[in-house]
FIVEXTI-501750 format. One line per 2 residues: their letters; for each residue x, y, z negated of C-alpha. Coordinates in pm, 1 decimal, padded with zeros to 6 digits, always signed. Example, Ala and Ser with C-alpha at 12.3 -4.5 7.8 and 13.67 -1.06 7.14 Angstrom:
# residues 2
as	+01230.0:-00450.0:-00780.0; +01367.0:-00106.0:-00714.0
***
This chain:
# residues 123
md	+14178.9:+00353.5:-09155.6; +14212.2:+00657.2:-08904.8
vk	+14082.7:+01014.4:-08849.2; +14078.8:+01047.6:-08449.1
ns	+14085.8:+01409.1:-08285.8; +14018.2:+01360.8:-07944.1
da	+14062.1:+01780.2:-07897.1; +14446.2:+01714.5:-07891.0
ig	+14596.5:+01872.8:-07546.1; +14676.2:+01585.7:-07310.0
gs	+14549.0:+01305.7:-07561.1; +14409.7:+01207.4:-07869.2
lq	+14561.6:+01247.3:-08202.7; +14565.3:+01007.6:-08528.1
is	+14636.4:+01030.1:-08847.6; +14663.2:+00747.0:-09080.1
td	+14533.2:+00781.1:-09399.0; +14879.1:+00647.5:-09536.3
vi	+15019.6:+00971.7:-09454.9; +14744.3:+01177.4:-09595.4
ek	+14801.4:+01023.7:-09921.3; +15165.7:+01112.6:-09895.5
ia	+15122.5:+01440.5:-09843.0; +14876.3:+01383.7:-10161.9
kl	+15169.8:+01256.1:-10377.7; +15440.1:+01527.4:-10251.4
at	+15167.5:+01775.7:-10361.0; +15076.9:+01632.4:-10646.4
le	+15449.4:+01583.1:-10803.7; +15495.1:+01971.4:-10698.3
ie	+15335.7:+02095.4:-11002.6; +15513.5:+02103.4:-11340.3
gv	+15370.8:+01931.8:-11602.0; +15312.8:+01592.9:-11356.4
td	+15605.8:+01332.1:-11415.2; +15453.7:+01044.1:-11240.7
vs	+15177.3:+00947.8:-10973.4; +15078.8:+00612.4:-11098.4
ct	+14827.2:+00457.0:-11210.1; +15064.4:+00172.7:-11442.3
tm	+14885.5:+00028.1:-11738.2; +15000.1:-00210.9:-11989.9
gv	+14893.7:-00559.4:-11937.3; +14943.5:-00908.2:-12003.1
kg	+15293.7:-00825.5:-11911.1; +15281.6:-00557.8:-12151.3
if	+15436.3:-00821.9:-12386.7; +15752.1:-00796.3:-12172.7
nk	+15752.3:-00404.8:-12113.6; +15652.3:-00466.1:-11808.2
rv	+15427.3:-00251.7:-11628.9; +15115.2:-00373.0:-11399.4
ni	+14970.5:-00164.4:-11119.7; +14602.1:-00271.0:-11089.9
qk	+14539.2:-00006.9:-10816.8; +14666.7:+00219.6:-10553.5
pi	+14789.9:+00563.9:-10731.1; +14592.9:+00802.0:-10454.6
tv	+14328.2:+00655.7:-10225.3; +14177.2:+00840.5:-09951.4
el	+13817.8:+00785.3:-09878.5; +13695.5:+00971.5:-09499.3
ie	+13353.5:+01005.4:-09414.7; +13302.2:+01152.4:-09114.9
dv	+13678.6:+01313.9:-09100.1; +13604.0:+01458.6:-09473.5
ae	+13851.7:+01319.6:-09706.1; +13800.5:+01269.5:-10068.7
it	+14119.4:+01193.3:-10256.4; +14140.5:+01013.0:-10563.2
vr	+14486.8:+01078.2:-10712.9; +14653.0:+00909.7:-11072.0
lm	+14878.9:+01068.7:-11235.4; +15076.3:+01086.0:-11548.2
ia	+15132.8:+01410.4:-11748.2; +15427.9:+01566.6:-11958.0
yg	+15348.4:+01512.6:-12337.0; +15253.3:+01889.6:-12419.2
sk	+15092.1:+01982.9:-12094.2; +14744.4:+02161.3:-12105.0
ip	+14540.1:+01871.9:-11897.4; +14237.0:+02070.5:-11782.0
nl	+14511.6:+02365.6:-11644.7; +14757.6:+02105.7:-11481.1
ce	+14469.6:+01890.8:-11321.3; +14303.3:+02238.2:-11202.8
kv	+14625.6:+02250.1:-11023.7; +14672.4:+01972.7:-10888.1
qt	+14354.5:+01977.6:-10730.6; +14435.9:+02335.3:-10561.0
nv	+14757.8:+02191.2:-10455.3; +14660.9:+01872.4:-10296.6
ks	+14372.4:+01990.0:-10097.5; +14566.0:+02301.8:-09973.6
sv	+14859.5:+02090.2:-09834.3; +14621.3:+01781.9:-09664.6
qs	+14414.9:+02096.3:-09542.6; +14670.9:+02291.7:-09363.5
mt	+14910.8:+02021.2:-09249.5; +14647.8:+01773.1:-09104.7
si	+14338.9:+02020.5:-09035.3; +14115.7:+01732.8:-09231.2
tv	+13859.6:+01902.3:-09455.4; +13902.2:+01790.5:-09825.5
sk	+13570.0:+01807.2:-09986.5; +13678.9:+01657.2:-10370.1
vn	+14011.7:+01636.7:-10538.6; +13943.8:+01359.6:-10820.1
ii	+14192.2:+01344.4:-11070.0; +14250.3:+01043.4:-11325.3
vt	+14526.2:+01108.2:-11561.4; +14647.6:+00712.1:-11674.1
gv	+14909.6:+00851.7:-11918.3; +15144.1:+01074.2:-12111.9
tl	+15541.7:+01045.7:-12110.7; +15762.3:+01253.3:-12291.7
et	+15985.9:+01437.7:-12053.4; +16352.2:+01357.2:-12132.1
sv	+16654.5:+01617.0:-12072.6; +16926.8:+01470.2:-11837.0
da	+17196.6:+01732.2:-12006.3; +17213.2:+01537.8:-12334.7
e	+17584.7:+01521.1:-12381.6
***
């Protein structure tokens, strides 16, 4: 689905929902404590230690040029979930609105898992 804005100078403007999803993903990953934007779960293939994606990690629903965004994410163990999710909601909404001029009515957060952050300085 595209957002169409016929007020663009000299033509029309279309912004794909894929672009909105990408902006939301990058805005989410900017928040400390978010380890991944993912909806991976362990399913039947979990026996073989493989992750299975059952949905898109970020979905955008547009109704009359107003976006409702759902973000599925993994967080670092020890993170304060309510505070972290509030930061993600604020950053996603602000980023999408400032870059696209599309109104964001809601940013829904679904925490799909907790991970242990490992240090790369393990020498």
